[in-house]
C-alpha positions in Angstrom: -16.3 -8.4 -17.6 -17.6 -6.3 -14.7 -15.3 -4.0 -12.7 -15.2 -4.0 -9.0 -14.1 -0.9 -7.1 -11.4 -1.4 -4.4 -10.3 0.7 -1.4 -6.9 0.6 0.2 -7.3 -1.0 3.6 -3.7 -0.7 4.5 -0.2 -2.1 4.4 0.7 -5.2 6.4 4.3 -5.8 7.5 5.3 -9.4 8.0 6.0 -10.1 11.6 8.2 -13.1 10.8 10.1 -11.9 7.7 11.6 -8.5 8.0 11.3 -6.3 4.9 8.3 -8.1 3.6 5.1 -6.1 2.8 1.7 -6.8 1.4 -0.8 -4.2 0.3 -4.3 -5.1 1.4 -7.1 -3.9 -0.9 -10.8 -4.4 0.0 -13.8 -4.4 -2.3 -16.1 -1.4 -1.7 -19.4 -3.4 -1.8 -18.3 -6.6 -0.3 -16.1 -8.3 2.3 -13.3 -9.8 0.3 -9.7 -8.5 0.5 -7.1 -8.6 -2.2 -3.5 -9.0 -0.8 -0.7 -7.9 -3.1 3.0 -8.4 -2.4 4.9 -5.1 -2.8 8.5 -3.9 -2.4 9.8 -1.8 0.4 10.1 1.4 -1.6 6.6 1.1 -2.9 5.3 0.4 0.6 7.1 3.5 1.8 5.6 5.6 -1.0 2.1 4.3 -0.5 2.3 4.7 3.3 3.5 8.3 3.0 0.6 9.1 0.7 -1.9 7.5 3.1 -0.6 9.0 6.3 -0.4 12.6 5.1 1.6 13.5 8.2 5.0 12.3 6.9 6.3 15.1 4.6 9.4 14.1 2.6 11.9 17.0 2.3 12.4 16.1 -1.3 9.8 14.6 -3.8 9.8 10.8 -4.1 9.7 9.2 -7.5 5.9 9.0 -7.5 5.6 12.6 -6.3 7.9 13.6 -9.2 5.7 11.8 -11.6 2.7 13.7 -10.2 4.4 17.0 -10.4 5.5 16.2 -14.0 2.0 15.2 -15.0 0.5 18.3 -13.4 2.9 20.5 -15.3 1.8 19.0 -18.6 -1.9 18.7 -17.7 -2.0 14.9 -17.6 -4.5 13.4 -15.3 -4.7 9.8 -14.1 -8.4 9.1 -14.1 -8.4 5.5 -12.8 -6.3 2.4 -12.2 -7.4 -1.0 -13.3 -5.8 -4.2 -12.1 -6.6 -6.1 -15.2 -4.6 -9.4 -15.1 -3.3 -12.0 -12.7 -0.7 -14.5 -14.0 1.3 -16.9 -11.8 0.6 -14.8 -8.8 1.6 -11.5 -10.4 -0.9 -8.7 -10.8 -0.8 -6.4 -13.9 -2.3 -3.0 -13.9 -3.1 -0.1 -16.2 -3.2 3.7 -15.7 -6.1 5.3 -17.5 -4.8 8.8 -18.3 -6.2 11.8 -20.0 -4.8 14.9 -21.6 -6.7 17.4 -23.8 -9.7 15.0 -23.6 -7.6 12.2 -25.2 -7.5 9.0 -23.2 -4.4 6.9 -23.1 -3.8 3.5 -21.4 -0.3 2.9 -19.8 0.9 -0.4 -18.4 2.3 -0.2 -14.8 3.3 -2.3 -11.9 0.4 -2.6 -9.5 2.3 -1.1 -6.7 3.4 2.0 -8.8 -0.2 2.3 -10.1 -1.7 2.4 -6.7 1.0 4.9 -5.4 0.0 7.2 -8.2 -3.8 6.6 -7.8 -3.4 7.9 -4.2 -1.6 11.1 -5.4 -4.2 11.7 -8.2 -7.1 10.7 -5.9 -8.1 8.2 -8.7 -10.3 5.2 -8.1 -8.9 1.7 -8.2 -10.7 -1.2 -9.9 -10.2 -4.8 -10.7 -12.2 -7.3 -12.7 -14.7 -9.6 -10.9 -13.0 -12.8 -12.1 -9.6 -11.6 -10.6 -11.3 -11.0 -7.2 -13.0 -14.3 -7.5 -9.7 -16.0 -8.0 -7.4 -14.1 -5.6 -9.8 -12.5 -3.1 -9.9 -13.7 0.5 -12.3 -13.3 3.4 -11.0 -11.8 6.6 -14.3 -11.3 8.3 -14.3 -12.0 12.0 -17.1 -12.2 14.6 -18.9 -8.9 15.3 -17.9 -9.1 18.9 -14.2 -9.3 18.2 -12.1 -6.2 18.0 -10.0 -5.1 15.0 -6.9 -6.7 16.5 -8.3 -10.1 15.7 -8.6 -9.2 12.0 -5.1 -7.8 12.1 -3.8 -11.1 13.3 -5.5 -12.8 10.4 -3.9 -10.4 8.0 -0.5 -11.0 9.5 -1.0 -14.8 8.9 -2.0 -14.1 5.3 1.0 -11.8 4.7 3.4 -14.4 6.0 1.9 -17.0 3.8 2.4 -14.8 0.8 6.2 -15.1 1.1 7.9 -18.4 0.3 11.6 -17.3 0.6 13.7 -15.8 3.3 14.0 -12.0 3.3 17.2 -10.2 4.5 17.0 -9.2 8.1 17.9 -5.6 8.6 20.1 -4.6 11.5 18.2 -1.5 12.5 15.0 -3.4 13.4 13.8 -2.4 16.9 11.0 -3.4 19.2 9.1 -0.1 19.0 6.5 -1.4 21.5 9.0 -0.8 24.3 9.4 2.9 23.5 7.3 5.8 24.7 5.2 8.0 22.3 7.6 10.8 22.8 10.6 8.6 21.9 8.7 7.3 18.8 7.8 10.8 17.6 11.4 11.9 18.0 12.5 8.8 16.0 9.9 9.5 13.4 11.2 13.1 12.9 14.7 11.8 12.6 13.8 9.1 10.2 12.0 11.5 7.9 15.0 14.0 8.1 17.3 11.1 7.1 14.9 10.1 4.3 14.6 6.6 5.8 10.9 6.2 4.8 10.8 2.5 5.4 11.7 3.1 9.1 9.4 6.1 9.3 6.5 3.9 8.0 7.1 1.3 10.7 7.4 3.9 13.5 4.2 5.6 12.2 2.4 2.2 12.3 3.3 1.8 16.0 2.2 5.3 16.8 -1.1 4.8 15.0 -1.8 1.6 17.1 -1.6 3.6 20.3 -4.2 6.3 19.2 
């Protein structure tokens, strides 16, 4: 079976179900996207690794794993999403130490959070992409906002049950950039990375 390389396109947050996230992967040489439902903690960890600007005062679990691996000279060479069963993706970490390769099973969200920290490529098999990949291509004349709307629809369709509504949800669109940046600093200081990721998303939309 042939491998297909994937890039991380971003993380979509459900507009209708608070606390619901989907990681959107895209094939490098193609137009298909692979949406994967992930938990809030993993979404935070991936968002922090992607943004670079959010610096946790203490290492998160995936940062700790990276520090541990570095200390013992273990390198994650690549991540392979190798199986899809009943809507659940299964992944493997291809690791190397002293030129000996080991394969370790991992949840896909954890595997990708680590791939970012090790700058390791992400792959899946063609048959998995054929089965679960979707097209989000819009007209060339339309802006990226149109594609984002399509992603939001896909994200909401991924969830079939209600998610707990969190009391601290705010309409960040009504706040100024200065207020958002102050809130971002405070959220990071309080180690509320889920809130920080949402604020950072709103700031990024205005750039």
